[in-house]
Each structure stands twice: as structure tokens, then as C-alpha cells.
C-alpha positions as CSV (number, residue, x, y, z in Angstrom):
1,M,270.2,60.4,99.0
2,K,270.5,61.9,102.5
3,K,273.5,64.0,101.4
4,L,271.5,65.4,98.4
5,F,268.6,66.1,100.7
6,L,270.8,67.9,103.2
7,F,272.5,69.9,100.4
8,L,269.1,71.0,99.0
9,V,267.9,72.0,102.4
10,C,271.0,74.1,103.2
11,L,271.3,75.7,99.7
12,P,268.5,78.3,100.3
13,A,270.1,79.3,103.6
14,F,273.4,79.9,102.0
15,N,271.8,81.9,99.2
16,F,269.9,84.0,101.8
17,L,273.0,84.8,103.8
18,S,275.0,85.8,100.8
19,A,272.2,87.8,99.2
20,Q,271.9,90.1,102.2
21,L,275.3,91.8,101.5
22,K,274.8,95.0,99.5
23,D,277.2,96.5,97.0
24,Q,279.3,99.4,98.2
25,P,277.2,102.6,98.1
26,S,277.7,105.0,95.2
27,C,277.2,108.2,97.3
28,N,276.0,110.2,94.3
29,T,274.0,112.7,96.4
30,I,276.2,112.8,99.6
31,K,277.0,116.6,99.2
32,T,273.3,117.4,99.3
33,E,272.7,115.0,102.2
34,L,275.6,116.5,104.2
35,T,274.4,120.0,103.6
36,T,270.8,119.1,104.7
37,I,272.2,117.5,107.9
38,N,274.4,120.5,108.5
39,N,271.4,122.8,108.2
40,S,269.4,120.7,110.6
41,F,271.7,120.3,113.6
42,D,269.9,122.6,115.9
43,S,266.5,120.9,115.4
44,I,267.5,117.4,114.6
45,V,266.2,115.8,117.9
46,E,262.9,117.7,117.9
47,K,262.3,116.6,114.2
48,F,262.5,112.9,115.1
49,K,261.3,112.7,118.7
50,S,258.1,111.0,117.5
51,K,260.3,108.1,116.3
52,E,261.8,107.4,119.7
53,D,263.1,103.9,120.5
54,K,261.5,103.3,123.9
55,I,263.7,100.3,124.6
56,S,267.0,102.0,124.7
57,L,268.4,103.4,128.0
58,V,269.7,106.4,126.1
59,K,267.1,108.4,124.2
60,T,267.4,107.0,120.7
61,Y,265.6,108.2,117.6
62,F,265.3,106.9,114.1
63,S,265.7,109.4,111.3
64,D,264.7,109.7,107.8
65,F,268.0,111.3,106.9
66,S,270.4,109.0,105.0
67,I,274.0,109.1,103.9
68,C,274.9,107.0,100.9
69,G,271.6,105.2,101.3
70,E,272.2,104.3,105.0
71,K,269.6,105.7,107.4
72,G,271.0,107.4,110.6
73,K,270.3,106.9,114.2
74,I,270.2,109.7,116.7
75,K,271.3,109.2,120.4
76,D,270.5,112.0,122.8
77,Y,272.8,111.9,125.9
78,G,271.5,115.2,127.2
79,R,274.7,117.3,126.9
80,K,275.6,115.7,123.7
81,V,273.6,114.4,120.6
82,E,275.1,111.8,118.3
83,F,273.7,111.3,114.8
84,G,275.5,108.2,113.4
85,F,275.8,106.2,110.1
86,K,277.7,103.0,109.9
87,F,278.8,100.9,106.9
88,T,280.2,97.5,107.9
89,D,281.3,94.3,106.1
90,A,278.5,92.6,107.7
91,D,276.2,94.6,105.5
92,Y,278.3,95.6,102.5
93,K,280.5,93.6,100.1
94,G,284.2,94.5,99.9
95,G,287.4,94.3,101.8
96,K,290.1,96.7,103.0
97,E,290.5,98.5,99.6
98,E,286.7,99.0,99.1
99,F,286.1,100.3,102.6
100,N,289.2,102.6,102.3
101,A,287.8,103.9,99.0
102,L,284.3,104.6,100.7
103,F,286.2,106.5,103.6
104,E,288.1,108.6,101.1
105,K,285.0,109.4,99.1
106,I,283.1,110.6,102.2
107,L,286.1,112.4,103.5
108,R,286.4,114.4,100.2
109,E,282.8,115.5,100.5
110,L,283.0,116.3,104.2
111,N,286.0,118.5,103.4
112,D,284.1,120.3,100.7
113,V,281.0,120.9,102.9
114,F,282.7,121.6,106.2
115,G,286.2,122.9,105.4
116,M,288.4,122.8,108.5
117,I,289.9,119.5,109.4
118,Y,291.6,118.0,112.4
119,Y,293.4,114.7,112.0
120,F,294.4,111.9,114.3
121,K,295.2,108.2,114.1
122,L,293.3,105.3,115.7
123,S,295.8,103.1,117.4
124,G,298.2,103.2,114.4
125,Q,297.6,102.9,110.7
126,S,297.3,99.1,110.7
127,E,293.9,99.2,112.7
128,G,292.3,102.2,111.0
129,K,292.2,106.0,110.7
130,S,290.1,108.8,111.8
131,R,289.3,112.4,110.8
132,I,287.6,115.1,112.9
133,F,285.9,118.2,111.6
134,Y,284.7,121.1,113.8
135,E,283.4,124.6,113.3
136,L,285.6,127.3,111.8
137,G,287.2,129.7,114.3
138,K,286.8,127.2,117.2
139,D,288.8,124.3,118.5
140,I,287.5,120.8,119.1
141,S,286.7,121.5,122.8
142,T,284.6,124.6,122.1
143,S,282.9,123.7,118.8
144,K,279.1,123.0,119.1
145,R,279.3,120.6,116.1
146,V,281.9,118.0,115.7
147,I,282.0,115.3,112.9
148,R,284.0,112.1,113.2
149,L,284.8,110.0,110.3
150,M,286.4,106.6,111.2
151,L,287.7,103.7,109.2
152,S,288.4,100.5,111.2
153,Y,290.1,97.3,110.1
154,K,289.7,95.4,113.3
155,D,287.0,94.6,115.7
156,P,287.9,96.5,118.9
157,V,286.4,93.7,121.1
158,D,288.1,90.6,119.8
159,D,290.8,91.8,117.3
160,T,289.3,89.9,114.4
161,E,289.7,91.5,111.0
162,T,286.6,93.4,110.1
163,Y,285.9,96.6,108.1
164,S,283.7,99.5,108.9
165,V,283.3,103.2,108.1
166,S,281.5,105.3,110.6
167,L,280.2,108.8,110.2
168,I,279.1,110.4,113.5
169,F,277.8,113.9,113.8
170,E,278.0,115.2,117.4
171,Y,276.1,118.3,118.6
172,F,276.8,119.9,122.0
173,P,273.8,122.2,122.6
174,K,275.0,123.4,126.0
175,R,278.5,124.7,124.8
């Protein structure tokens, strides 16, 4: 009887934990979302200053912009502004293949919207990969806008297997 009671008490907790994982995003409107963000780079901090997170040491703002259904977070470091979106296996269902497919889907759309590409690897192919986009006619050190798309297969802190896709828009207003 005690085992049955314990099972029935724990069952809703297991359902709650498994129900929190979302399906991989479809990204149907990503091209429009990327174009909107591209057109807002210069005014993005001003637009969301009213939604500042007062707890953070770095000026952090919450945005209404989303990529594939994921809302972005803006971090203002003064000389650099980061606008990031993150898809992790803690929030989304799927393994290596599904996160690789999401990475490739976002990469295709970034390539269509932003054009020029610079590629490098993150600590070898077994741990992930990364692509960097920057303004046409400039290099990565002089571009005011840099876009980083990263796919990671391992947690950098403890080397456990985990999957994430990060899309980070960087804006350097002082360049």
C-alpha cells in the first residue's frame, strides 16, 4: 500500500517534468524575424530599456523579438551589445540529430538574409560547430554587426553530453 501511495504521489511530478519539454521549433517565420532584427540593430537597446532586469550586473533587457518562438535577451556591455537566443535540450525535445537539423535550418536562413559567412570550429567537430556572419565589405574586427550561430554537443563546464543551439547578435556601436 505504501508503494502504491508513493507511486501515485510521484507520478504527477514525473509528468510535470516531462511535459515541460517542447517540440523542436518549426521556424516558419524565421526569415521575417531575422530581417526585423537586422533592421533594428541601431535602436534595439533604446526600444527595450523599459524592460530592464535590475538584478543583473550587466545591463540586461527583455525583448519582444523572437526567433523560432524563443524570446531574446539583450545584454548591454557598453562597448558591445549582445542579443541572444538559446535552444537547449533542457527546454526542447531531441538529441544530436535534431539540434544539428535546427542549427542547419537557422544557418540557411542566416545565409539568405546576411550573405557573407566566416566559419570556424569550436574545439573540434566532436564538441560542436560555429558560424560567424559579419557586414559585407568589412572583416570580423571592423564590422559593427556580428552574428554567431553555435551548436554545442557538450557542456563546457563539466563535459557532460548536452545539446544547444545559440544565436547571438553582437552590435559594436563604437566601431
